[in-house]
C-alpha positions in Angstrom: 33.7 -10.5 187.8 34.6 -12.2 191.1 37.5 -14.6 191.6 36.9 -17.9 193.4 39.1 -20.9 193.9 37.9 -24.4 193.1 39.5 -27.3 194.8 39.2 -30.6 192.9 39.7 -34.0 194.6 40.5 -37.2 192.8 39.4 -40.2 194.8 42.0 -42.8 195.9 41.6 -46.6 195.7 38.9 -48.2 197.9 37.1 -45.0 198.6 34.0 -46.8 199.8 35.9 -48.8 202.4 38.2 -46.0 203.5 36.0 -42.9 203.6 33.6 -43.9 206.4 36.3 -44.2 209.0 37.5 -40.7 208.2 34.2 -39.0 207.5 33.6 -37.1 210.8 37.0 -35.2 210.8 36.6 -33.6 207.4 33.1 -32.5 208.2 34.5 -30.6 211.2 36.9 -28.8 208.8 34.0 -28.1 206.4 32.1 -26.4 209.2 35.1 -24.5 210.3 36.1 -23.1 206.9 32.4 -22.4 206.0 31.9 -20.7 209.4 34.7 -18.3 208.8 33.4 -17.5 205.3 36.3 -19.2 203.3 34.3 -22.2 202.0 31.3 -21.4 199.9 30.2 -24.8 198.6 31.4 -28.4 198.8 30.1 -31.6 197.3 30.7 -34.8 195.4 29.9 -35.5 191.8 27.4 -38.2 190.8 29.7 -41.2 191.4 32.4 -40.1 193.9 34.5 -43.2 193.3 34.9 -42.3 189.6 34.5 -38.5 189.6 35.4 -37.3 193.1 34.5 -33.9 194.6 35.0 -30.2 194.4 34.8 -27.2 196.8 34.6 -23.5 196.1 36.7 -21.1 198.3 37.1 -17.4 198.5 40.9 -17.5 198.4 43.6 -19.8 197.0 45.3 -19.8 200.5 42.1 -21.1 202.1 41.7 -23.9 199.5 45.3 -25.0 199.9 45.2 -24.9 203.7 42.0 -27.0 203.7 43.4 -29.6 201.3 46.9 -29.9 202.9 45.6 -31.0 206.3 42.3 -32.6 205.2 42.0 -36.0 206.9 40.8 -37.5 203.6 44.0 -36.3 201.9 46.3 -37.4 204.8 44.7 -40.9 205.0 44.8 -41.5 201.2 41.1 -41.3 200.6 41.9 -38.6 198.2 44.7 -39.5 195.7 45.4 -36.0 194.5 44.0 -32.5 194.5 44.5 -29.3 192.7 43.2 -25.7 193.0 42.2 -23.7 190.0 41.3 -20.0 189.8 37.7 -19.5 188.7 36.2 -16.3 187.3 32.6 -16.2 188.5 30.6 -14.1 186.1 27.3 -13.8 187.9 28.5 -12.2 191.1 
């Protein structure tokens, strides 16, 4: 079994109006963390306004570092976030 760390985001109010202005900066972070091998997957659920998004990281530290300075978090596009340890069973 391999441990991973799942970052869950809960969308803030007015996601559709706030997110576009901040979209480029988080994508830079996604590429940075993915490029260094810390971020494995990222994406939104079916309706991001209601269900938000999640990302899978190789370490808790990387997930927390990503979230704390994510422009979506700083700008209030994301209302709250949490990191959960996940035991991947197919690795």
